[in-house]
TORGU-140854 format. One record per atom (N, C-alpha, C): residue number from 1; residue in one letter; atom name; x, y, z. Coordinates in nm, 2 decimals. Last residue first. Layout:
# residues N
+-------+-------+---------+--------+--------+--------+
: zakol : vomar : drenmar :      x :      y :      z :
+-------+-------+---------+--------+--------+--------+
:   NUM :     a :      CA :      X :      Y :      Z :
...
+-------+-------+---------+--------+--------+--------+
END
This chain:
# residues 88
+-------+-------+---------+--------+--------+--------+
: zakol : vomar : drenmar :      x :      y :      z :
+-------+-------+---------+--------+--------+--------+
:    88 :     r :       N :   0.66 :   0.14 :   1.11 :
:    88 :     r :      CA :   0.75 :   0.26 :   1.13 :
:    88 :     r :       C :   0.67 :   0.37 :   1.20 :
:    87 :     t :       N :   0.69 :  -0.21 :   1.04 :
:    87 :     t :      CA :   0.62 :  -0.09 :   1.10 :
:    87 :     t :       C :   0.72 :   0.02 :   1.13 :
:    86 :     v :       N :   0.64 :  -0.48 :   0.83 :
:    86 :     v :      CA :   0.73 :  -0.37 :   0.87 :
:    86 :     v :       C :   0.64 :  -0.26 :   0.93 :
:    85 :     g :       N :   0.51 :  -0.70 :   0.73 :
:    85 :     g :      CA :   0.51 :  -0.68 :   0.87 :
:    85 :     g :       C :   0.61 :  -0.58 :   0.92 :
:    84 :     e :       N :   0.46 :  -0.74 :   0.46 :
:    84 :     e :      CA :   0.59 :  -0.78 :   0.51 :
:    84 :     e :       C :   0.61 :  -0.76 :   0.66 :
:    83 :     y :       N :   0.21 :  -0.65 :   0.42 :
:    83 :     y :      CA :   0.24 :  -0.78 :   0.36 :
:    83 :     y :       C :   0.37 :  -0.83 :   0.43 :
:    82 :     c :       N :   0.19 :  -0.40 :   0.55 :
:    82 :     c :      CA :   0.09 :  -0.50 :   0.57 :
:    82 :     c :       C :   0.14 :  -0.64 :   0.53 :
:    81 :     a :       N :   0.42 :  -0.25 :   0.47 :
:    81 :     a :      CA :   0.40 :  -0.28 :   0.61 :
:    81 :     a :       C :   0.30 :  -0.39 :   0.63 :
:    80 :     h :       N :   0.38 :  -0.25 :   0.19 :
:    80 :     h :      CA :   0.50 :  -0.32 :   0.24 :
:    80 :     h :       C :   0.48 :  -0.35 :   0.39 :
:    79 :     q :       N :   0.14 :  -0.11 :   0.18 :
:    79 :     q :      CA :   0.14 :  -0.25 :   0.13 :
:    79 :     q :       C :   0.26 :  -0.32 :   0.20 :
:    78 :     t :       N :   0.24 :   0.14 :   0.27 :
:    78 :     t :      CA :   0.14 :   0.07 :   0.35 :
:    78 :     t :       C :   0.13 :  -0.08 :   0.30 :
:    77 :     r :       N :   0.41 :   0.22 :   0.07 :
:    77 :     r :      CA :   0.47 :   0.19 :   0.21 :
:    77 :     r :       C :   0.37 :   0.11 :   0.29 :
:    76 :     t :       N :   0.38 :   0.07 :  -0.25 :
:    76 :     t :      CA :   0.34 :   0.17 :  -0.15 :
:    76 :     t :       C :   0.39 :   0.12 :  -0.01 :
:    75 :     r :       N :   0.47 :  -0.13 :  -0.40 :
:    75 :     r :      CA :   0.49 :   0.00 :  -0.45 :
:    75 :     r :       C :   0.44 :   0.11 :  -0.36 :
:    74 :     w :       N :   0.67 :  -0.41 :  -0.33 :
:    74 :     w :      CA :   0.55 :  -0.34 :  -0.31 :
:    74 :     w :       C :   0.57 :  -0.19 :  -0.34 :
:    73 :     v :       N :   0.80 :  -0.64 :  -0.53 :
:    73 :     v :      CA :   0.84 :  -0.52 :  -0.46 :
:    73 :     v :       C :   0.72 :  -0.44 :  -0.45 :
:    72 :     l :       N :   0.86 :  -0.99 :  -0.56 :
:    72 :     l :      CA :   0.76 :  -0.88 :  -0.56 :
:    72 :     l :       C :   0.82 :  -0.77 :  -0.48 :
:    71 :     r :       N :   1.09 :  -1.16 :  -0.77 :
:    71 :     r :      CA :   1.05 :  -1.11 :  -0.64 :
:    71 :     r :       C :   0.95 :  -1.00 :  -0.65 :
:    70 :     i :       N :   1.19 :  -1.44 :  -0.95 :
:    70 :     i :      CA :   1.11 :  -1.31 :  -0.95 :
:    70 :     i :       C :   1.07 :  -1.28 :  -0.81 :
:    69 :     e :       N :   1.52 :  -1.56 :  -0.99 :
:    69 :     e :      CA :   1.38 :  -1.57 :  -0.93 :
:    69 :     e :       C :   1.32 :  -1.43 :  -0.94 :
:    68 :     y :       N :   1.77 :  -1.75 :  -1.16 :
:    68 :     y :      CA :   1.70 :  -1.63 :  -1.13 :
:    68 :     y :       C :   1.57 :  -1.66 :  -1.06 :
:    67 :     g :       N :   2.01 :  -1.97 :  -1.06 :
:    67 :     g :      CA :   1.96 :  -1.90 :  -1.18 :
:    67 :     g :       C :   1.90 :  -1.77 :  -1.14 :
:    66 :     g :       N :   2.11 :  -2.07 :  -0.82 :
:    66 :     g :      CA :   2.06 :  -2.16 :  -0.92 :
:    66 :     g :       C :   2.00 :  -2.10 :  -1.04 :
:    65 :     e :       N :   2.18 :  -1.84 :  -0.68 :
:    65 :     e :      CA :   2.28 :  -1.94 :  -0.71 :
:    65 :     e :       C :   2.24 :  -2.04 :  -0.82 :
:    64 :     t :       N :   2.01 :  -1.57 :  -0.85 :
:    64 :     t :      CA :   2.03 :  -1.66 :  -0.74 :
:    64 :     t :       C :   2.14 :  -1.76 :  -0.78 :
:    63 :     p :       N :   1.91 :  -1.24 :  -0.95 :
:    63 :     p :      CA :   2.00 :  -1.36 :  -0.97 :
:    63 :     p :       C :   2.01 :  -1.43 :  -0.84 :
:    62 :     v :       N :   1.58 :  -1.14 :  -0.99 :
:    62 :     v :      CA :   1.70 :  -1.14 :  -0.90 :
:    62 :     v :       C :   1.78 :  -1.26 :  -0.93 :
:    61 :     l :       N :   1.36 :  -0.93 :  -1.14 :
:    61 :     l :      CA :   1.43 :  -1.05 :  -1.16 :
:    61 :     l :       C :   1.56 :  -1.05 :  -1.09 :
:    60 :     i :       N :   1.07 :  -0.79 :  -0.99 :
:    60 :     i :      CA :   1.21 :  -0.78 :  -1.04 :
:    60 :     i :       C :   1.27 :  -0.92 :  -1.05 :
:    59 :     r :       N :   0.76 :  -0.64 :  -1.02 :
:    59 :     r :      CA :   0.83 :  -0.76 :  -1.01 :
:    59 :     r :       C :   0.97 :  -0.74 :  -1.06 :
:    58 :     n :       N :   0.56 :  -0.42 :  -0.82 :
:    58 :     n :      CA :   0.65 :  -0.44 :  -0.93 :
:    58 :     n :       C :   0.72 :  -0.58 :  -0.91 :
:    57 :     p :       N :   0.21 :  -0.48 :  -0.73 :
:    57 :     p :      CA :   0.35 :  -0.47 :  -0.70 :
:    57 :     p :       C :   0.44 :  -0.48 :  -0.83 :
:    56 :     p :       N :  -0.08 :  -0.27 :  -0.80 :
:    56 :     p :      CA :   0.00 :  -0.40 :  -0.82 :
:    56 :     p :       C :   0.15 :  -0.38 :  -0.79 :
:    55 :     t :       N :  -0.27 :  -0.14 :  -0.55 :
:    55 :     t :      CA :  -0.17 :  -0.10 :  -0.65 :
:    55 :     t :       C :  -0.09 :  -0.23 :  -0.67 :
:    54 :     s :       N :  -0.45 :  -0.18 :  -0.34 :
:    54 :     s :      CA :  -0.46 :  -0.27 :  -0.46 :
:    54 :     s :       C :  -0.36 :  -0.23 :  -0.57 :
:    53 :     m :       N :  -0.40 :   0.01 :  -0.14 :
:    53 :     m :      CA :  -0.37 :  -0.14 :  -0.11 :
:    53 :     m :       C :  -0.38 :  -0.22 :  -0.23 :
:    52 :     v :       N :  -0.47 :   0.24 :  -0.27 :
:    52 :     v :      CA :  -0.33 :   0.23 :  -0.21 :
:    52 :     v :       C :  -0.30 :   0.08 :  -0.19 :
:    51 :     a :       N :  -0.74 :   0.18 :  -0.32 :
:    51 :     a :      CA :  -0.65 :   0.20 :  -0.43 :
:    51 :     a :       C :  -0.50 :   0.19 :  -0.39 :
:    50 :     d :       N :  -0.84 :   0.18 :  -0.06 :
:    50 :     d :      CA :  -0.84 :   0.06 :  -0.14 :
:    50 :     d :       C :  -0.75 :   0.07 :  -0.26 :
:    49 :     v :       N :  -0.81 :   0.45 :  -0.01 :
:    49 :     v :      CA :  -0.73 :   0.35 :   0.08 :
:    49 :     v :       C :  -0.73 :   0.22 :   0.00 :
:    48 :     r :       N :  -0.99 :   0.56 :  -0.19 :
:    48 :     r :      CA :  -0.85 :   0.59 :  -0.20 :
:    48 :     r :       C :  -0.76 :   0.49 :  -0.12 :
:    47 :     s :       N :  -1.23 :   0.46 :  -0.09 :
:    47 :     s :      CA :  -1.19 :   0.42 :  -0.22 :
:    47 :     s :       C :  -1.04 :   0.45 :  -0.25 :
:    46 :     r :       N :  -1.23 :   0.58 :   0.17 :
:    46 :     r :      CA :  -1.21 :   0.43 :   0.16 :
:    46 :     r :       C :  -1.17 :   0.39 :   0.02 :
:    45 :     l :       N :  -1.29 :   0.84 :   0.11 :
:    45 :     l :      CA :  -1.16 :   0.81 :   0.16 :
:    45 :     l :       C :  -1.13 :   0.66 :   0.14 :
:    44 :     w :       N :  -1.55 :   0.81 :   0.01 :
:    44 :     w :      CA :  -1.45 :   0.88 :  -0.07 :
:    44 :     w :       C :  -1.31 :   0.84 :  -0.02 :
:    43 :     p :       N :  -1.69 :   0.68 :   0.23 :
:    43 :     p :      CA :  -1.66 :   0.61 :   0.10 :
:    43 :     p :       C :  -1.56 :   0.67 :   0.01 :
:    42 :     w :       N :  -1.68 :   0.89 :   0.42 :
:    42 :     w :      CA :  -1.60 :   0.77 :   0.44 :
:    42 :     w :       C :  -1.58 :   0.70 :   0.31 :
:    41 :     s :       N :  -1.67 :   1.22 :   0.27 :
:    41 :     s :      CA :  -1.74 :   1.10 :   0.32 :
:    41 :     s :       C :  -1.64 :   0.99 :   0.34 :
:    40 :     r :       N :  -1.50 :   1.52 :   0.39 :
:    40 :     r :      CA :  -1.54 :   1.42 :   0.29 :
:    40 :     r :       C :  -1.60 :   1.30 :   0.35 :
:    39 :     e :       N :  -1.40 :   1.65 :   0.61 :
:    39 :     e :      CA :  -1.54 :   1.68 :   0.57 :
:    39 :     e :       C :  -1.59 :   1.59 :   0.46 :
:    38 :     w :       N :  -1.14 :   1.59 :   0.61 :
:    38 :     w :      CA :  -1.23 :   1.52 :   0.71 :
:    38 :     w :       C :  -1.37 :   1.55 :   0.69 :
:    37 :     v :       N :  -1.04 :   1.76 :   0.42 :
:    37 :     v :      CA :  -1.04 :   1.62 :   0.40 :
:    37 :     v :       C :  -1.13 :   1.55 :   0.49 :
:    36 :     v :       N :  -1.05 :   2.00 :   0.56 :
:    36 :     v :      CA :  -1.14 :   1.98 :   0.44 :
:    36 :     v :       C :  -1.15 :   1.83 :   0.41 :
:    35 :     p :       N :  -0.83 :   2.00 :   0.74 :
:    35 :     p :      CA :  -0.97 :   1.98 :   0.79 :
:    35 :     p :       C :  -1.07 :   1.95 :   0.68 :
:    34 :     d :       N :  -0.54 :   1.83 :   0.66 :
:    34 :     d :      CA :  -0.63 :   1.94 :   0.62 :
:    34 :     d :       C :  -0.77 :   1.91 :   0.66 :
:    33 :     g :       N :  -0.39 :   1.61 :   0.71 :
:    33 :     g :      CA :  -0.40 :   1.71 :   0.82 :
:    33 :     g :       C :  -0.49 :   1.82 :   0.79 :
:    32 :     t :       N :  -0.38 :   1.46 :   0.48 :
:    32 :     t :      CA :  -0.47 :   1.41 :   0.59 :
:    32 :     t :       C :  -0.48 :   1.51 :   0.71 :
:    31 :     d :       N :  -0.38 :   1.57 :   0.17 :
:    31 :     d :      CA :  -0.32 :   1.61 :   0.30 :
:    31 :     d :       C :  -0.42 :   1.57 :   0.41 :
:    30 :     i :       N :  -0.35 :   1.41 :  -0.12 :
:    30 :     i :      CA :  -0.44 :   1.42 :  -0.01 :
:    30 :     i :       C :  -0.36 :   1.46 :   0.11 :
:    29 :     g :       N :  -0.22 :   1.34 :  -0.36 :
:    29 :     g :      CA :  -0.21 :   1.48 :  -0.32 :
:    29 :     g :       C :  -0.30 :   1.51 :  -0.20 :
:    28 :     f :       N :  -0.23 :   1.07 :  -0.44 :
:    28 :     f :      CA :  -0.34 :   1.15 :  -0.47 :
:    28 :     f :       C :  -0.33 :   1.30 :  -0.43 :
:    27 :     l :       N :   0.03 :   0.96 :  -0.37 :
:    27 :     l :      CA :  -0.05 :   0.91 :  -0.49 :
:    27 :     l :       C :  -0.16 :   1.01 :  -0.53 :
:    26 :     e :       N :   0.13 :   1.11 :  -0.15 :
:    26 :     e :      CA :   0.21 :   1.08 :  -0.27 :
:    26 :     e :       C :   0.13 :   1.05 :  -0.39 :
:    25 :     h :       N :  -0.08 :   1.11 :   0.03 :
:    25 :     h :      CA :  -0.03 :   1.23 :  -0.02 :
:    25 :     h :       C :   0.05 :   1.21 :  -0.15 :
:    24 :     l :       N :  -0.12 :   0.83 :   0.07 :
:    24 :     l :      CA :  -0.23 :   0.91 :   0.02 :
:    24 :     l :       C :  -0.18 :   1.04 :  -0.04 :
:    23 :     d :       N :   0.13 :   0.77 :   0.18 :
:    23 :     d :      CA :   0.09 :   0.71 :   0.05 :
:    23 :     d :       C :  -0.02 :   0.79 :  -0.01 :
:    22 :     a :       N :   0.12 :   0.91 :   0.42 :
:    22 :     a :      CA :   0.23 :   0.94 :   0.33 :
:    22 :     a :       C :   0.19 :   0.89 :   0.18 :
:    21 :     a :       N :  -0.10 :   0.78 :   0.54 :
:    21 :     a :      CA :  -0.11 :   0.92 :   0.51 :
:    21 :     a :       C :   0.00 :   0.97 :   0.41 :
:    20 :     l :       N :   0.01 :   0.52 :   0.57 :
:    20 :     l :      CA :  -0.11 :   0.54 :   0.48 :
:    20 :     l :       C :  -0.12 :   0.69 :   0.44 :
:    19 :     l :       N :   0.21 :   0.58 :   0.76 :
:    19 :     l :      CA :   0.25 :   0.53 :   0.62 :
:    19 :     l :       C :   0.13 :   0.55 :   0.52 :
:    18 :     s :       N :   0.05 :   0.66 :   0.97 :
:    18 :     s :      CA :   0.16 :   0.75 :   0.92 :
:    18 :     s :       C :   0.20 :   0.71 :   0.78 :
:    17 :     w :       N :  -0.12 :   0.43 :   1.02 :
:    17 :     w :      CA :  -0.17 :   0.56 :   0.97 :
:    17 :     w :       C :  -0.06 :   0.65 :   0.91 :
:    16 :     h :       N :  -0.14 :   0.15 :   1.05 :
:    16 :     h :      CA :  -0.02 :   0.21 :   0.98 :
:    16 :     h :       C :  -0.06 :   0.35 :   0.93 :
:    15 :     d :       N :  -0.38 :   0.12 :   1.18 :
:    15 :     d :      CA :  -0.26 :   0.04 :   1.23 :
:    15 :     d :       C :  -0.13 :   0.09 :   1.17 :
:    14 :     f :       N :  -0.57 :   0.25 :   1.05 :
:    14 :     f :      CA :  -0.52 :   0.31 :   1.16 :
:    14 :     f :       C :  -0.39 :   0.24 :   1.22 :
:    13 :     p :       N :  -0.66 :   0.08 :   0.85 :
:    13 :     p :      CA :  -0.58 :   0.19 :   0.81 :
:    13 :     p :       C :  -0.51 :   0.26 :   0.93 :
:    12 :     d :       N :  -0.65 :  -0.25 :   0.87 :
:    12 :     d :      CA :  -0.71 :  -0.14 :   0.94 :
:    12 :     d :       C :  -0.62 :  -0.02 :   0.92 :
:    11 :     f :       N :  -0.70 :  -0.54 :   0.68 :
:    11 :     f :      CA :  -0.63 :  -0.41 :   0.69 :
:    11 :     f :       C :  -0.71 :  -0.31 :   0.77 :
:    10 :     r :       N :  -0.61 :  -0.86 :   0.62 :
:    10 :     r :      CA :  -0.71 :  -0.78 :   0.67 :
:    10 :     r :       C :  -0.65 :  -0.65 :   0.71 :
:     9 :     p :       N :  -0.41 :  -0.90 :   0.32 :
:     9 :     p :      CA :  -0.43 :  -0.91 :   0.46 :
:     9 :     p :       C :  -0.55 :  -0.83 :   0.50 :
:     8 :     r :       N :  -0.45 :  -1.08 :   0.03 :
:     8 :     r :      CA :  -0.45 :  -0.95 :   0.09 :
:     8 :     r :       C :  -0.49 :  -0.96 :   0.24 :
:     7 :     e :       N :  -0.22 :  -1.35 :  -0.03 :
:     7 :     e :      CA :  -0.36 :  -1.31 :   0.00 :
:     7 :     e :       C :  -0.35 :  -1.17 :   0.07 :
:     6 :     p :       N :   0.06 :  -1.26 :  -0.24 :
:     6 :     p :      CA :   0.00 :  -1.32 :  -0.13 :
:     6 :     p :       C :  -0.15 :  -1.27 :  -0.11 :
:     5 :     a :       N :   0.07 :  -1.28 :  -0.60 :
:     5 :     a :      CA :   0.08 :  -1.20 :  -0.48 :
:     5 :     a :       C :   0.01 :  -1.28 :  -0.37 :
:     4 :     d :       N :   0.04 :  -1.40 :  -0.85 :
:     4 :     d :      CA :   0.15 :  -1.45 :  -0.77 :
:     4 :     d :       C :   0.17 :  -1.37 :  -0.63 :
:     3 :     r :       N :  -0.20 :  -1.29 :  -0.95 :
:     3 :     r :      CA :  -0.18 :  -1.43 :  -0.94 :
:     3 :     r :       C :  -0.07 :  -1.47 :  -0.84 :
:     2 :     w :       N :  -0.36 :  -1.01 :  -0.80 :
:     2 :     w :      CA :  -0.25 :  -1.06 :  -0.88 :
:     2 :     w :       C :  -0.23 :  -1.21 :  -0.85 :
:     1 :     m :       N :  -0.71 :  -0.97 :  -0.82 :
:     1 :     m :      CA :  -0.59 :  -0.98 :  -0.74 :
:     1 :     m :       C :  -0.48 :  -1.04 :  -0.83 :
+-------+-------+---------+--------+--------+--------+
END
C-alpha cells in the first residue's frame, strides 16, 4: 500500500457497479454486459477488481497560502468513489 494513502476501504463492487464497470472497460477492455465475461470465474474477475482498487494514485503539487502541498488524485472512478465518498 502507498505510504501516504488512506487505509483501503472495505469494498463491495456492487456498491459502485456502474463506476467499476467503466473502470474495468477502460483498463482491461472488459465489457461487463458481455455474457462471455459472466462465464469467467470469480477469481478472474476479483483479480481485476483488485487491480482497479490498488492502482496507485497520482500525486500533484498544489500551491497554498503557506507554500505547497501534495494532494492525491485517484486514477480510477471506483477509487474516487470509495475513498472520497462520491457516488454516481
